[in-house]
N, C-alpha and C positions, 0 to 999 in steps of 0.2 A: 585544574577547575577554574571555570570562568567565575568571575567576581560579580558581586551582587546580582545573581541569578535568585528571582523572587517567585515563588509559585503560590498556587490556591489550590486548596480541595474542596468538591463539591461531591458529596455523597449524602444520601436520607438517612444512613445509620452510623449513628456516633461512634458505637464500637468500632466500625471499621474505618473510620477517619482517624479515632486514637491508634490503632494499629499501624495504620499506614506511616502516621506521625513518628513513631517509634522507629521504622524501619528509615525512615527518611534521615532522622538526626543522626542514627547510627552508621548509616552508608554515606550520605552526604551532608555533612553537616555544614557546607559552606553553603548550602541552598537556605534560601529565607522561605520559610512558610509564612506568607503574609496575611493568609486568610483560611477559614476554614469555614464549610457552610452544610448545612443539611437542607436549607431552601435554595433551591435552583434561582429565584429572585432575586435574591439578595450577593449571590456568586455572581450572576449577570449582570448587577448593578457595578459591583467592584471593577468585573472584566471591562465596562464602558468606559468607568471613571478613573481607572488607575493603571499604572504600568505594571502588567503582568508577562511572566515569558514562560510560563510552563502552569498547565492545567491539567489537574488530576481529576479524572471525572467518571464518575459511575455509569451504566447503559441504564439502567431500571430503576427509576425515580416516580414517586407518586407524580401524576399529572403530566410530564413532559419526560420522555426518556433523554439520555443523554445526545444520542443522534440528532432528536428532534431539536436540543438544545443547539448546538451548533450551528443549526439551519438559522439561527436568530442572526447570525452573523453574515455580512456579505461578504467579507473576506475575514480569515481568523490570524489575525495578528501575535498569535503564541502557539507556542508547541503544546501539542496535546496527548496525554497516555492516559487510556483507557483503564481503569481497575475494578474490573465484574466477576461476578460470579457465572454470566452468561458467555459461552463461548460461542454462539450462533450469530452475533452481531459484528464478529471480526473483521469479514469483507467490506461490509458497510462504513466502518470506520476507517477503513482504506483509503474511502473515496476522500475524506478530509484530513489525508496525508498525516494521521497518527502517527506518533513517533514510536508507541508501542501499544501494547493490547495486553495486560495483566492478569492473569486470574485470579479470583481468591479461593485459597487463601493464598496469600501473597508469598511468593518465592522469592528469597534476596537474589538470586542469580538472576531470575525474569526480571524482577525489578530492575537493578543494574544495569541490565543490557537495555530497557527502555529509555532508562534516564540518562546514560551516555549516548544513545542514538541523538536524541533530545537534546543535550550538550553540544553535541557534534553540527548539529543544523545551526544553533544556535550562533557556535563562533563561526561556522562558515558566513553568516549573514551578519554577524554583529548585532543581532537582535532585530535587524530589520527586515521581517517578514515578508515584506513586498518583494523582496530580493529572492528569498527562500521560494515565494510561490511563481516568480519568472523562472526562477533556474528548472523548476519543476516540469516547466512546458518546452525543456530543451530535451535533448539526447541523454540528459542523464537523469530522467525522470525513472524512478523507482518503482515496483510493484512489490507489493506486499502479499507474500504465501501464507495465508493462514494454517497452522497446524495444530496438533493435540497441547501442545506446550508453548505456543504464542504465533507471534508472526516473522518470518525469515524476509528481509528486502534484497530483493534482486535488482540491477539497473535492466532497465528493459531491453536496452540495445545485446545483452548478454544471454537473453532467453531464446535459444534455437526454436522451443516449441512446448506447446502443451498437449499432453496426450490422455485421453479419457480411459482411466481403469477401474473398471465397475463404474460405481457412484464416486471416486475419488477423481484427483488430477494428478498426473505427473508433469514436474515443470523441469523442463532440461535445460542445462547451459553446456556450454565445452567442457566445463571443469567438473561439473555435481547434477545431479537431479534430486529433487525432493518432490516428496509425496504430500499434497494435499487433501483433508477431509471436503475440501467443497467442489462442485462438480464444473465439469469445464463451462458450462452455460453462465456460472458466475462470474469467471475469469473473462468470459465474452465481455461484460458490460464493462470491464474497467480499460481494455486493453486501447490501445490506439490503433482505430480501423486504417489509418497510412500504413502503419509497419506490420501490422499481423493480418493474417487471412485464414478464414476457416474454410480448408481445402474437402475436410471430410468430417462426418459427425463426430469422429473421434480424435480428430486433430486441428489445432489452431499452430499456424508456423509462421516463423519470423522470416517476411520475404526478403529480407537482407542477409538471409543466411541461407539462402536456396544455391546450390552448386548446379543442378542440373535438373532438367524436366524432359522425362520420356514419353514420347507421344502415347505410348499404352495407358497414360495417366497415373505418373509415379514422379514424385519429388525427390532426390536426394539432398539430405540436408548436410551442414558442415561437419557434422560427426560422421554421415556416411549412413545416416539412417534413413533408409526408404519408406517415404510417406505415398498410401494411396490419394488420389483426387479423383472426387466423385465424378461421374459420366457428366450429370445434368451441369455442374459447372465449369467444366474443363477450357469451356472456350473463354468464357468471362474471367478465367484466372489466367489465363494467358494473355488475353487482350489489355485486361489490368497491368499484367506484369510487364509486359512490353511497353507500356507507355512512360515508365519509372526506368528502364534500362534500353540499353542500344542493343538491337538484334538484327543481325543480316537479313534482308529482305523485308523485314517490315517495316513499313511506312510509318514514320512518328506523325503524330497529330497536327504538329508545327510544320512540317514541311510541304 
């Protein structure tokens, strides 16, 4: 356990705060609850004037949502865990690099998973969140995969492709696959376009895991999955792909 971890709770429901305090005191007695606030303004004041490592934040609050609250910070120098009854904001939470998204009523397992994730992040940065956000720009950046029970975090470089399945999205790595209740368009908003490419209305692929391209319009991925490439983007796709890879007979732009 990390020493001297200070957290605050912002939630407009006093009963929700009381229940969360109770669970935290039992599960993580070494974490100091430095403040609890039903008014987001008072919580904002403490975050701006005191040292806080971890923020537990409700999404739906009067006047200002938890998402809008975080937009008040040009950079976020603390870990964030959303604790809310609203599952539909999970993907927006990912954009703020939230350590967790715990649904009410709070489940001990989901809360522990989120808090341990936040502690792991703090341990890796020594509470220096600037370093944490710099790390998020390199190849170890994580993408959150929201599902009915929470958010699974995957290293972006481990993801082979996203596949649209009805209104859901299957996220595939070499070792596993996860089904998310979010559609493919929502994931397109958070991926790095330098690493991922939408080759078909139902597929976004990680270009670093492509093994082969067939001139008929099919790419073979690292797991041997064959994915169609839409006819209207094949030329652009091949040209883009060849700018980052050496292909015999293809003239590089700098040559």
